[in-house]
SESE-415580 format. One line per 2 residues: their letters; for each residue z, y, x of C-alpha. Coordinates in steps of 0.1 Angstrom, whole numbers. Each point is the difference from the previous one (the first is absolute). Layout:
<pts>
A) Z,Y,X  ...
</pts>
This chain:
<pts>
MS) -390,-51,1942  -32,2,-18
FK) -12,24,25  6,-2,39
FV) 13,36,13  -6,-11,32
PP) -42,-11,1  -8,-37,16
RN) -26,-4,28  -25,-8,-24
VD) -1,14,-36  -19,-10,-29
VP) -33,26,-12  -1,15,-31
EL) -27,-10,-21  -33,27,15
IF) -20,10,-35  -31,6,13
EK) -30,18,-20  -28,-22,-1
SV) -21,36,3  7,36,-3
TL) -33,25,-16  5,37,11
DP) -13,37,-12  -13,10,29
AK) 2,34,-12  42,-5,-6
TA) 6,-19,33  6,9,37
VI) 3,-25,27  33,4,29
VV) -2,-13,24  35,-7,20
DM) -1,10,36  -26,-21,15
QN) 8,13,33  -10,-13,35
DF) 41,0,9  2,-30,-33
VR) -31,-16,2  -15,-7,41
DD) 22,-27,18  3,28,26
GS) 17,22,-27  35,13,0
LP) 11,-17,-29  -25,-25,-11
VP) -1,-23,-28  -24,-28,9
AA) -11,-8,-37  -14,33,-3
KE) -32,-1,22  -9,-31,-32
TI) -1,26,-24  -19,20,15
KN) -34,-11,-12  19,-4,-35
IK) 6,39,-5  -27,10,12
QL) -20,-21,-26  21,18,-23
LD) -8,32,15  -41,-6,-6
SA) 4,-9,-38  24,30,0
RE) -24,24,14  -26,-15,-14
HN) 11,5,-35  13,35,6
AK) 40,-6,2  16,24,21
VV) 18,-14,34  23,11,18
YT) 26,-9,32  37,4,10
QD) 4,2,34  30,-5,16
TH) 7,29,21  33,8,33
FE) 8,27,19  27,-1,26
GD) 35,-4,-9  -12,-14,-31
KE) 35,-23,-12  -30,-29,-10
WK) -4,-5,33  39,-12,3
IW) -10,-28,-28  -27,-13,17
PV) -20,4,34  -15,32,7
HC) -34,1,-23  -26,16,-18
RK) 3,34,19  -25,21,-10
GT) -31,6,24  7,-34,18
LG) -21,-27,-7  25,-22,-20
WH) -3,30,-24  -36,-1,-11
II) -9,-19,-27  -24,-32,12
DE) -30,1,4  -15,-24,-27
LK) 16,21,-20  -6,31,5
PL) 4,27,-27  -35,16,-9
VN) -4,38,-1  4,-2,-40
DM) 35,-16,3  34,16,1
VF) 26,-12,26  37,8,-4
EK) 21,-1,28  40,-8,-6
NR) 29,-6,18  19,-22,-16
YD) -7,-34,-18  -10,16,-34
GF) -34,12,-2  11,28,-24
YE) 32,12,15  -9,39,8
TS) -39,-8,2  -28,11,-28
LE) -9,-29,-3  17,0,-41
HY) -18,39,-2  -37,-13,7
LS) 6,-36,-22  13,19,-32
HV) -7,40,6  -36,-2,11
WQ) -14,-34,-6  14,-15,-31
IT) 9,-34,10  18,-24,-22
NL) -7,-30,22  14,-7,41
VI) -16,-31,18  25,-3,31
VG) -11,-23,30  10,3,35
TV) 33,-8,23  31,-6,1
SN) 0,-16,-35  37,2,-5
IC) 12,36,24  -34,24,-8
VL) -17,-17,-25  24,-11,-17
HT) 15,38,-6  -32,19,-6
AA) -1,-24,-26  36,3,-16
SA) -7,42,1  -33,-7,-19
GL) 17,-24,-26  31,24,-2
RW) -28,26,-8  -19,-24,-28
YD) -29,-4,19  -16,-34,-9
LV) 4,-24,29  -28,-27,14
VP) 9,-13,33  -25,-29,16
AD) 19,-29,17  -24,0,26
GI) 2,40,8  35,0,12
SA) 12,-18,28  43,-6,12
LT) 16,-17,27  17,-25,-21
EF) -14,-16,-28  32,10,-18
DQ) -6,31,4  -34,-3,-12
AM) 12,-18,-33  27,24,-8
TL) -23,29,1  -21,-19,-19
RQ) 28,-7,-32  13,38,8
VT) -36,15,-10  -1,-26,-30
TL) 36,5,-10  15,32,6
YT) -27,23,-1  -24,-16,-29
GK) -31,-9,22  -22,-24,6
VV) -9,-21,26  -40,-21,12
ES) 0,-27,22  -29,21,19
CE) -18,31,-1  -29,-13,-12
KI) 16,-5,-34  4,38,0
LF) -31,9,-22  -12,40,-9
EE) -17,6,-28  -3,33,-21
</pts>
């Protein structure tokens, strides 16, 4: 057999293709910050992703650069209410109005940023995100950062890719619970959604 249908505990990671850098037109670009909320980022959150804390500085640097060049900055905010079926899959998290639901202070949205509350993993699912990106701002390039890499980041990236946005994902701007999940996310972005992956947020440049 050339392929093990039940994978061994250790699997080889296919080669990941990284761009040296990516230069984007800020007028056609939006940065999406996915679910950088207290429940996911803080140690005392209900669903902490330890690596998420290490991405804060990198994401902030990217946002500063994006805002300096007048690129759009938007956020997704995982939002749930009593009886949500997702709480049967995961512990109770991101209940609207709680401390855990709020976006972390270090990456707090500014007055001109938009926040899209979402109830599932995908930032496009039953939100007005696409309306603003496509029909209001005429965005063609999406930079996606945040957490969790293989869940809300990847599902949002998948929806963006299926809509033919040009995707860019910086490896040090997303976080997962395992290295396997991180590698899988980066590979999916490049192979399924023709996105570009760079090693760091500082490799994303804005130029008209």
